[in-house]
C-alpha positions, 0 to 999 in steps of 0.5 A, a space after each residue: 245107526 249112530 250119527 257118528 258112524 253115518 258120518 264116518 261112512 260118508 267120509 269113506 265114500 268122499 275119500 274114495 271119490 277123492 282118491 279116484 280123482 287124484 289118480 285119474 284126474 285129467 288135469 293138475 288142477 283136478 289133482 290139487 282139488 282132490 288132494 285138498 279134499 283128502 286133507 279136509 276128509 282127514 281133518 273131519 276124521 280127526 274131529 270124529 276121533 276126538 268126539 269118539 274118544 273125548 280127547 282134545 289131542 285129535 283137535 290139535 292134529 286137525 288144526 295142524 292138518 288144516 294148516 298144512 293142507 291150506 299151505 299145500 293148496 296155495 303152493 300147488 295153485 301158484 305152481 300151476 299158475 306159473 306153468 300156465 303163464 309160461 305156456 306149459 300144458 296143464 296135463 
């Protein structure tokens, strides 16, 4: 088994765990962390695609995904922080 295939299998497992936490997470914080993990998995998928195809186009996509994932995580964290400070429940 090639190392790239093993990495892809591990990424699929990580994505399934993140999807479960995204759907069943008891709090909004759990869902934000799962969403961030899904973005990280997508970035690594893009890097694997770049390695498999010897093309750098996938690296540009990975950079864009990481930037969008970072900004989305910051936005969701600020939203949750505001809701907690105003007294809303975290469910």
